SEPABA-822024 format. One line per 10 residues: number of its first residue (from 1); their letters; for each residue y, z, x of N, C-alpha, C, CB. Coordinates in Angstrom, 1 decimal. Atoms other than C-alpha are relative to their C-alpha. Glycine has a CB too. Layout:
REM residues N
NUM) a) Y Z X Y Z X Y Z X Y Z X ~ ...
***
This chain:
REM residues 179
1) xxxxxxxxxx) 0.0 1.4 0.2 120.8 111.8 120.6 1.1 -0.4 -1.0 -1.4 -0.5 -0.6 ~ -1.1 0.5 0.9 123.6 109.8 119.1 -0.5 -0.4 -1.3 0.7 -1.2 0.7 ~ 0.4 0.3 1.4 123.5 109.1 115.4 -0.5 -1.4 -0.1 1.2 0.2 -1.0 ~ 0.4 1.4 0.1 123.2 105.4 115.8 -1.4 -0.3 0.7 1.0 -1.0 0.6 ~ 1.3 0.2 -0.7 120.3 105.6 118.3 -1.1 0.6 -0.9 0.0 0.7 1.3 ~ 1.0 -0.7 0.9 118.4 108.0 116.0 -0.3 -0.9 -1.2 0.4 1.4 -0.4 ~ 0.1 0.9 1.2 119.1 105.7 113.0 -0.9 -1.2 0.3 1.4 -0.4 -0.5 ~ 0.7 1.2 -0.4 117.9 102.6 114.8 -1.5 0.3 0.3 0.6 -0.7 1.2 ~ 1.4 -0.3 -0.3 114.7 104.2 116.2 -0.8 0.3 -1.3 -0.1 1.3 0.9 ~ 0.7 -0.4 1.2 113.8 105.7 112.8 -0.2 -1.3 -0.9 0.8 1.0 -0.8
11) xxxxxxxxxx) 0.2 1.2 0.8 114.4 102.3 111.0 -1.0 -0.9 0.6 1.4 -0.7 -0.1 ~ 1.0 0.9 -0.7 112.3 100.4 113.6 -1.4 0.6 -0.4 0.2 0.0 1.5 ~ 1.3 -0.6 0.4 109.4 102.9 112.9 -0.3 -0.3 -1.4 0.1 1.5 0.3 ~ 0.2 0.2 1.4 109.9 102.6 109.2 -0.4 -1.5 -0.3 1.2 0.3 -0.8 ~ 0.3 1.4 0.2 109.9 98.8 109.4 -1.4 -0.4 0.4 1.1 -0.8 0.7 ~ 1.3 0.4 -0.5 106.8 98.5 111.5 -1.1 0.7 -0.9 -0.2 0.5 1.5 ~ 0.9 -0.7 0.9 105.0 101.0 109.2 -0.1 -0.7 -1.4 0.3 1.4 -0.2 ~ 0.0 0.6 1.4 106.0 99.1 106.0 -0.3 -1.5 0.0 1.3 0.3 -0.6 ~ 0.2 1.4 0.0 105.5 95.6 107.2 -1.5 -0.4 0.1 0.7 -0.6 1.3 ~ 1.4 0.5 0.0 102.3 93.6 106.7 -0.2 -0.7 1.3 -0.3 -0.9 -1.2
21) xxxxxxxxxx) 0.2 0.6 -1.4 101.2 93.0 110.3 -1.5 -0.4 0.2 0.4 1.0 1.1 ~ 1.4 0.4 0.0 97.6 91.9 109.4 -0.2 -1.2 0.9 -0.5 -0.3 -1.3 ~ 0.1 1.2 -0.7 98.2 88.6 111.2 0.1 0.2 1.5 1.0 -1.0 -0.4 ~ -0.2 -0.3 -1.4 98.7 90.4 114.6 -1.1 -0.6 0.9 0.1 1.5 0.1 ~ 1.1 0.4 -0.7 95.2 89.7 115.8 -0.1 -1.6 0.1 -1.3 0.6 -0.5 ~ 0.0 1.5 0.1 95.3 86.0 114.7 1.1 -0.5 0.9 0.2 -0.5 -1.4 ~ -1.1 0.4 -0.8 98.7 85.7 116.4 -0.4 0.0 1.5 1.2 1.0 -0.3 ~ 0.5 -0.1 -1.4 97.2 86.9 119.7 -1.1 -1.0 0.3 -0.6 1.5 0.2 ~ 1.0 1.0 -0.2 94.2 84.6 119.2 0.7 -1.4 0.4 -0.9 -0.1 -1.2 ~ -0.7 1.3 -0.2 96.6 81.6 119.0 0.6 0.0 1.4 1.0 -0.2 -1.0
31) xxxxxxxxxx) -0.6 0.0 -1.3 98.4 82.7 122.1 -1.0 -0.2 1.1 0.7 1.4 0.3 ~ 1.1 0.1 -1.0 95.2 83.1 124.1 -0.8 -1.3 0.0 -0.9 1.1 -0.1 ~ 0.9 1.2 0.1 93.5 79.9 122.8 0.8 -1.3 0.1 -0.7 0.1 -1.2 ~ -0.8 1.2 -0.1 96.4 77.5 123.1 0.3 -0.4 1.4 1.4 0.2 -0.8 ~ -0.3 0.6 -1.3 97.0 75.2 126.0 1.4 0.4 0.5 -0.2 -1.5 0.1 ~ -1.3 -0.4 -0.3 100.7 75.9 125.8 0.6 0.7 -1.2 0.9 -1.3 0.3 ~ -0.7 -0.8 1.1 102.9 78.4 123.9 1.5 -0.3 0.2 -0.3 1.5 0.2 ~ -1.4 0.3 0.1 106.4 77.5 122.9 0.7 1.1 -0.9 0.3 -1.5 -0.5 ~ -0.7 -1.0 0.7 109.0 80.0 121.7 1.4 -0.5 -0.3 0.0 1.3 0.8 ~ -1.4 0.4 0.3 112.3 79.4 119.9 0.7 1.1 -0.8 -0.1 -1.3 -0.8
41) xxxxxxxxxx) -0.9 -0.9 0.8 115.1 81.5 118.5 1.4 -0.3 0.4 -0.3 1.5 0.2 ~ -1.4 0.3 -0.2 118.9 81.3 118.3 0.7 1.4 0.1 0.6 -0.8 -1.1 ~ -0.8 -1.2 -0.1 121.4 84.0 119.4 -0.8 1.2 0.5 0.6 0.4 -1.3 ~ 0.7 -1.2 -0.5 120.0 87.5 119.8 -1.5 -0.1 -0.3 0.5 1.3 -0.7 ~ 1.4 0.3 0.2 116.7 86.4 118.2 -0.6 -0.9 1.1 -0.2 -0.7 -1.4 ~ 0.4 0.9 -1.2 116.6 83.8 121.0 -0.2 0.9 1.2 1.0 -1.0 0.3 ~ 0.2 -0.9 -1.2 117.0 86.6 123.6 -1.3 0.8 -0.2 1.2 0.9 0.1 ~ 1.3 -0.7 0.2 114.1 88.5 122.0 -1.1 -0.9 0.3 -0.1 0.5 -1.4 ~ 1.0 1.0 -0.2 112.1 85.3 122.1 -0.2 -0.2 1.5 0.4 -1.3 -0.7 ~ 0.1 0.2 -1.5 112.9 84.8 125.8 -0.6 1.2 0.7 1.4 -0.3 0.6
51) xxxxxxxxxx) 0.6 -1.2 -0.7 112.0 88.4 126.7 -1.5 0.0 -0.2 0.6 1.3 -0.7 ~ 1.4 0.1 0.2 108.6 87.9 125.1 -0.6 -1.2 0.8 -0.3 -0.3 -1.5 ~ 0.5 1.1 -0.8 108.2 84.5 126.8 -0.2 0.4 1.5 1.0 -1.2 0.0 ~ 0.1 -0.5 -1.4 108.8 86.2 130.2 -1.3 0.8 0.2 1.2 0.8 0.4 ~ 1.2 -0.8 -0.1 106.0 88.7 129.6 -1.2 -0.8 -0.1 0.0 1.1 -1.1 ~ 1.2 0.8 0.1 103.6 86.0 128.6 -0.2 -0.8 1.3 0.1 -1.0 -1.2 ~ 0.0 0.7 -1.3 104.5 84.0 131.8 -0.6 1.0 1.0 1.4 -0.5 0.4 ~ 0.5 -1.0 -1.0 103.8 87.2 133.8 -1.5 0.3 -0.2 0.8 1.3 -0.1 ~ 1.4 -0.1 0.2 100.4 87.3 132.2 -0.8 -1.3 0.5 -0.3 0.2 -1.5 ~ 0.6 1.2 -0.6 99.8 83.8 133.7 -0.2 -1.1 -1.1 -1.4 0.4 0.5
61) xxxxxxxxxx) 0.1 1.0 1.1 100.1 81.8 130.4 1.1 -1.1 0.2 0.1 0.6 -1.4 ~ -1.0 1.1 0.0 101.9 78.4 130.1 0.9 0.2 -1.2 -0.7 -1.4 0.1 ~ -0.9 -0.3 1.0 104.9 79.4 128.1 1.4 -0.7 0.2 0.2 1.5 -0.2 ~ -1.2 0.7 -0.1 108.1 77.5 127.4 1.0 0.4 -1.1 -0.2 -1.5 0.0 ~ -1.0 -0.3 1.1 111.4 78.1 125.5 0.5 -1.3 -0.4 1.1 0.9 0.6 ~ -0.5 1.3 0.5 112.3 75.2 123.3 1.5 -0.1 0.1 -0.4 -0.2 -1.5 ~ -1.4 0.2 -0.1 115.7 73.8 124.1 0.5 0.0 1.5 0.8 1.1 -0.7 ~ -0.3 0.1 -1.4 115.6 74.3 127.9 -0.2 -1.4 0.5 -0.9 1.1 0.8 ~ 0.1 1.4 -0.5 116.0 71.1 129.9 -1.3 -0.3 0.6 1.1 -0.3 1.0 ~ 1.3 0.2 -0.6 112.6 71.5 131.6 -1.2 0.2 -0.9 -0.1 0.8 1.3
71) xxxxxxxxxx) 1.1 -0.2 0.9 110.6 72.2 128.5 -0.8 -1.3 -0.3 0.6 0.7 -1.3 ~ 0.8 1.2 0.3 107.7 69.8 128.0 -0.1 -0.3 -1.5 -1.4 0.1 0.6 ~ 0.1 0.3 1.4 107.0 68.1 124.7 -1.1 0.8 -0.6 -0.4 -1.5 -0.1 ~ 1.0 -0.7 0.7 105.1 70.0 122.1 -1.1 -1.0 -0.5 0.6 0.8 -1.3 ~ 1.2 0.9 0.4 101.6 68.5 121.4 -0.8 0.6 -1.0 -0.8 -0.4 1.3 ~ 1.0 -0.6 1.0 98.9 68.9 118.8 -0.7 1.2 0.7 -1.0 -1.1 -0.5 ~ 0.7 -1.1 -0.5 97.1 72.2 119.2 0.8 1.0 0.9 -1.2 -0.4 0.7 ~ -0.8 -1.0 -0.7 100.0 73.9 121.0 0.4 1.1 -1.1 1.3 -0.6 0.6 ~ -0.4 -1.1 0.9 101.3 77.2 119.5 1.5 0.2 0.2 -0.8 1.3 0.3 ~ -1.5 -0.1 0.0 105.0 77.5 118.6 0.3 1.3 -0.8 0.6 -1.3 -0.6
81) xxxxxxxxxx) -0.5 -1.3 0.7 106.6 80.9 117.7 1.5 -0.2 -0.2 -0.3 1.2 0.9 ~ -1.5 0.1 0.4 110.0 80.8 115.9 0.4 1.3 -0.5 0.2 -1.2 -1.0 ~ -0.5 -1.3 0.4 112.0 83.9 115.5 1.4 -0.1 -0.7 0.1 1.0 1.2 ~ -1.3 0.0 0.7 114.8 84.2 112.9 0.0 1.0 -1.1 0.2 -1.5 -0.6 ~ -0.1 -1.0 1.0 115.9 87.1 110.8 0.1 -0.5 -1.4 1.3 0.9 0.3 ~ -0.2 0.6 1.4 117.1 85.1 107.8 -1.0 -1.0 -0.4 1.4 -0.5 -0.1 ~ 0.9 1.1 0.3 114.7 82.3 108.1 0.7 -1.2 -0.5 -1.1 0.5 -0.9 ~ -0.8 1.1 0.6 117.5 80.0 107.1 0.9 -0.7 1.1 1.0 0.6 -1.0 ~ -0.8 0.7 -1.1 118.9 79.0 110.6 -0.5 -1.4 0.1 -0.2 0.8 1.3 ~ 0.4 1.4 0.1 118.9 75.2 110.4 -0.8 -0.5 1.2 1.2 -0.8 -0.2
91) xxxxxxxxxx) 0.7 0.5 -1.2 117.8 74.5 114.0 -1.4 0.6 0.0 0.8 0.4 1.2 ~ 1.3 -0.7 0.0 114.9 77.0 113.6 -0.9 -0.7 -1.1 0.1 1.5 -0.4 ~ 0.7 0.8 1.1 113.8 75.2 110.3 -0.4 -1.3 0.5 0.8 0.0 -1.3 ~ 0.3 1.3 -0.5 114.1 71.8 111.9 -1.1 0.0 1.1 1.3 -0.6 0.6 ~ 1.0 -0.1 -1.1 112.1 72.9 115.0 -1.4 0.2 -0.6 0.4 1.2 0.9 ~ 1.3 -0.2 0.6 109.3 74.3 112.8 -0.5 -1.2 -0.7 0.1 1.2 -1.0 ~ 0.5 1.2 0.7 109.1 71.2 110.7 -0.4 -1.1 0.9 1.1 -0.5 -0.9 ~ 0.4 1.1 -1.0 109.1 68.8 113.7 -1.3 0.3 0.7 1.2 -0.2 1.0 ~ 1.2 -0.3 -0.8 106.5 70.6 115.7 -1.3 0.1 -0.9 0.1 1.4 0.8 ~ 1.1 0.0 1.0 104.4 71.1 112.5 -0.5 -1.4 -0.2 0.5 0.7 -1.3
101) xxxxxxxxxx) 0.4 1.4 0.2 104.4 67.4 112.0 -0.8 -0.6 1.2 1.2 -0.9 -0.3 ~ 0.7 0.4 -1.2 103.2 66.9 115.6 -1.4 0.5 0.0 0.8 0.5 1.2 ~ 1.3 -0.6 0.1 100.2 69.1 114.8 -0.1 1.3 0.7 -1.0 -1.0 0.6 ~ 0.0 -1.3 -0.6 101.2 72.3 116.5 -0.1 1.1 -1.1 1.3 0.3 0.9 ~ 0.0 -1.2 0.9 100.5 75.7 114.9 1.3 0.7 0.1 -1.2 0.9 0.3 ~ -1.4 -0.6 0.0 103.8 77.3 113.9 -0.2 1.5 -0.6 1.0 -0.8 -0.9 ~ -0.1 -1.4 0.4 104.1 81.1 113.7 1.5 0.4 -0.1 -0.7 1.0 1.0 ~ -1.4 -0.4 0.3 107.3 82.6 112.2 0.1 1.5 -0.1 0.5 -0.7 -1.3 ~ -0.4 -1.4 0.1 108.7 86.0 112.7 1.3 0.1 -0.6 -0.1 0.8 1.4 ~ -1.2 -0.1 0.8 111.3 86.8 110.1 0.1 1.2 -0.8 0.1 -1.3 -0.9
111) xxxxxxxxxx) -0.1 -1.1 0.9 112.7 89.4 107.8 -0.1 -0.5 -1.5 1.4 0.7 0.2 ~ 0.0 0.6 1.4 112.6 87.0 104.8 -1.2 -0.9 -0.2 1.3 -0.8 -0.2 ~ 1.3 0.7 0.2 109.1 86.0 103.8 0.0 -1.2 -0.9 -1.0 0.9 -0.4 ~ -0.2 1.1 0.9 110.4 83.6 101.2 0.9 -1.1 0.4 0.4 0.6 -1.4 ~ -1.0 0.9 -0.6 112.7 81.7 103.5 -0.6 -1.4 0.2 0.6 0.5 1.3 ~ 0.4 1.4 -0.3 112.6 77.9 104.2 -0.8 0.0 1.3 1.3 -0.9 0.2 ~ 0.8 -0.1 -1.2 111.4 78.8 107.7 -1.4 0.5 -0.2 0.8 0.8 1.1 ~ 1.3 -0.6 0.3 108.6 81.0 106.4 -0.9 -1.1 -0.7 0.2 1.2 -1.0 ~ 0.8 1.1 0.7 107.4 78.0 104.2 -0.4 -1.1 1.0 0.9 -0.6 -1.1 ~ 0.3 1.0 -1.0 107.3 75.8 107.3 -1.1 0.6 1.0 1.2 -0.4 0.8
121) xxxxxxxxxx) 0.9 -0.7 -1.0 104.9 78.3 109.1 -1.5 -0.2 -0.4 0.3 1.4 0.1 ~ 1.4 -0.2 0.2 101.1 78.4 109.5 -0.4 1.4 0.0 -0.8 -0.8 1.0 ~ 0.3 -1.4 -0.2 101.2 82.0 110.4 1.3 0.8 -0.2 -0.7 0.3 1.4 ~ -1.2 -0.7 0.3 103.8 84.4 109.0 -0.1 1.5 0.3 0.4 -0.2 -1.4 ~ -0.2 -1.4 -0.3 104.9 87.8 110.3 1.3 0.4 -0.6 -0.2 0.4 1.5 ~ -1.3 -0.5 0.6 107.5 89.5 108.1 0.3 1.4 0.4 -0.1 -0.2 -1.6 ~ -0.5 -1.3 -0.4 109.4 92.4 109.6 1.0 0.4 -1.1 0.5 0.0 1.4 ~ -0.9 -0.3 1.2 110.9 93.9 106.4 1.1 1.0 0.4 -0.9 0.5 -1.1 ~ -1.1 -0.9 -0.3 114.1 95.3 107.8 0.8 0.2 -1.3 0.8 -0.6 1.1 ~ -0.8 -0.4 1.2 116.4 97.0 105.3 1.2 -1.0 -0.1 0.5 1.4 0.2
131) xxxxxxxxxx) -1.1 0.9 0.2 118.6 94.2 104.0 1.2 0.6 -0.7 -0.5 -1.2 -0.8 ~ -1.0 -0.7 0.7 120.6 96.7 102.0 0.5 1.2 0.9 -0.5 0.6 -1.4 ~ -0.4 -1.0 -1.0 121.7 98.5 105.1 1.4 0.6 -0.4 0.1 -0.6 1.4 ~ -1.3 -0.7 0.5 124.3 101.0 103.7 0.7 0.6 1.2 -0.4 1.0 -1.0 ~ -0.7 -0.6 -1.2 125.1 102.3 107.2 0.1 -1.0 1.1 -0.8 1.3 0.5 ~ 0.0 1.1 -1.0 125.8 99.0 108.9 0.8 0.3 1.3 0.6 -1.2 -0.7 ~ -0.7 -0.3 -1.3 128.2 100.6 111.4 -0.9 0.6 1.0 1.2 0.9 -0.3 ~ 0.9 -0.6 -1.0 125.2 102.3 113.0 -1.0 -1.1 0.6 -0.9 1.1 -0.7 ~ 0.9 1.1 -0.5 123.2 99.0 113.3 0.6 -1.3 -0.6 -1.5 0.3 -0.4 ~ -0.7 1.2 0.6 125.5 96.0 112.7 -0.8 -1.3 0.1 1.3 -0.2 0.6
141) xxxxxxxxxx) 0.6 1.3 0.0 124.4 92.5 111.8 -1.5 0.0 0.1 0.6 -0.8 1.2 ~ 1.5 0.1 0.0 120.8 91.8 112.8 -0.7 1.0 1.0 -0.4 -1.4 0.4 ~ 0.5 -1.0 -1.0 120.3 94.8 115.1 -1.4 0.5 -0.3 1.0 1.2 0.1 ~ 1.3 -0.6 0.3 117.4 96.3 113.2 -1.1 -1.1 0.1 0.1 0.5 -1.5 ~ 1.0 1.0 -0.2 115.5 93.0 113.0 -0.3 -0.3 1.4 0.4 -1.3 -0.8 ~ 0.2 0.4 -1.4 116.1 92.1 116.6 -0.7 1.0 0.8 1.3 -0.4 0.6 ~ 0.7 -1.1 -0.7 115.1 95.5 117.9 -1.4 0.2 -0.4 0.8 1.3 -0.2 ~ 1.4 -0.2 0.5 112.1 95.7 115.7 -0.9 -1.2 0.5 0.0 0.0 -1.6 ~ 0.7 1.1 -0.5 111.0 92.2 116.7 -0.4 0.2 1.5 0.8 -1.3 -0.1 ~ 0.3 -0.2 -1.4 111.3 93.1 120.4 -1.1 1.1 0.2 1.3 0.5 0.7
151) xxxxxxxxxx) 1.0 -1.0 -0.1 109.3 96.3 119.9 -1.4 -0.5 -0.4 0.4 1.3 -0.8 ~ 1.3 0.5 0.5 106.6 94.5 117.9 -0.6 -1.0 1.0 0.3 -0.8 -1.3 ~ 0.5 1.0 -1.0 106.3 91.7 120.5 -0.4 0.7 1.3 1.0 -1.1 0.3 ~ 0.4 -0.8 -1.2 106.3 94.1 123.5 -1.2 0.8 -0.2 1.2 0.9 0.4 ~ 1.2 -0.8 0.3 103.7 96.2 121.7 -1.2 -0.8 0.1 0.2 0.6 -1.3 ~ 1.2 0.9 0.0 101.4 93.2 121.6 -0.4 -0.3 1.5 0.3 -1.3 -0.7 ~ 0.3 0.3 -1.4 101.5 92.7 125.4 -1.2 0.8 0.5 1.3 0.3 0.9 ~ 1.1 -0.8 -0.4 99.2 95.6 126.0 -1.4 -0.5 -0.5 0.2 1.5 -0.5 ~ 1.2 0.6 0.6 96.6 94.1 123.6 -0.4 -1.3 0.7 0.2 -0.2 -1.5 ~ 0.3 1.3 -0.6 96.9 90.7 125.2 -0.5 0.3 1.4 1.3 -0.9 0.1
161) xxxxxxxxxx) 0.5 -0.4 -1.4 96.5 92.3 128.7 -1.4 0.4 0.0 0.9 1.2 0.6 ~ 1.4 -0.5 0.1 93.3 94.0 127.6 -0.9 -1.1 -0.3 -0.1 1.1 -1.1 ~ 0.8 1.1 0.3 91.9 90.9 126.1 -0.2 -1.0 1.1 0.5 -0.8 -1.3 ~ 0.0 0.9 -1.1 92.7 88.9 129.2 -0.6 0.6 1.2 1.4 -0.5 0.3 ~ 0.4 -0.7 -1.2 91.5 91.6 131.6 1.1 0.0 1.1 -1.3 -0.7 0.6 ~ -1.2 0.0 -1.0 95.0 91.6 133.2 0.4 1.4 0.2 1.1 -0.8 -0.6 ~ -0.6 -1.3 -0.3 96.6 94.5 134.9 1.5 -0.2 0.3 -0.8 0.6 1.2 ~ -1.4 0.0 -0.3 100.2 95.4 135.6 0.1 -0.5 1.5 0.7 1.4 -0.1 ~ 0.0 0.4 -1.4 99.4 94.8 139.3 0.0 -1.5 0.1 -1.1 0.6 0.8 ~ 0.1 1.4 0.1 98.4 91.2 138.5 1.3 -0.6 -0.5 -1.2 -0.5 -0.8
171) xxxxxxxxx) -1.3 0.5 0.6 101.5 90.7 136.4 1.1 0.1 1.0 0.3 0.8 -1.3 ~ -1.1 -0.2 -1.0 103.7 92.0 139.1 0.0 -1.2 1.0 -0.1 1.3 0.8 ~ 0.1 1.1 -1.0 102.5 89.1 141.4 0.7 -1.3 -0.6 -1.4 -0.3 0.3 ~ -0.7 1.1 0.6 104.0 86.7 138.8 1.4 0.3 -0.4 -0.9 -0.5 -1.3 ~ -1.3 -0.4 0.4 107.2 88.6 138.3 1.0 -0.7 0.9 0.2 1.6 0.2 ~ -1.1 0.8 -0.8 110.3 86.6 139.3 0.6 0.9 1.0 1.0 -0.6 -1.0 ~ -0.8 -0.6 -1.1 112.0 87.5 142.5 1.4 -0.5 -0.1 -0.7 -0.2 1.4 ~ -1.4 0.5 0.1 115.7 87.3 141.9 0.8 0.3 1.2 0.7 0.7 -1.3 ~ -0.7 -0.1 -1.2 117.9 86.8 144.9 1.5 0.0 -0.3 -0.3 -1.0 1.0
***
């Protein structure tokens, strides 16, 4: 295995083991009990957000990515998930504040639990990636946070499937057919 791959895999495992993920069950409750789920992120965090949104859609849930032209309006009692490593991305903070004022529940996934974005959340999941990454050439920029967030969110899909009584066969019927 290449040095960077081994480093990233080990750091993801360390991060998931050292992060406080007690809110995981509550996070899933909100997903399952909300009429609509909205997801937002910018850059690579946005790509992680979209990957999670796709899986939720394949489970048959009403899920939308904020910023797309066909995204409906966020309403009270909707659930909004915002992903940002730093928790200081202005558009993410603005999104959380606006949907919070509307009456939606805001969940934030970030590496910085004391960020402005974290303070705008109702439900906080902090993935404590190593901010003093001394070997940044093995995992540059936000790689560790983004990969950890993807693994964390993908790991929840199995729990959601079980709670919904869904199967991979059912999900496949909702899988997009790309031509």
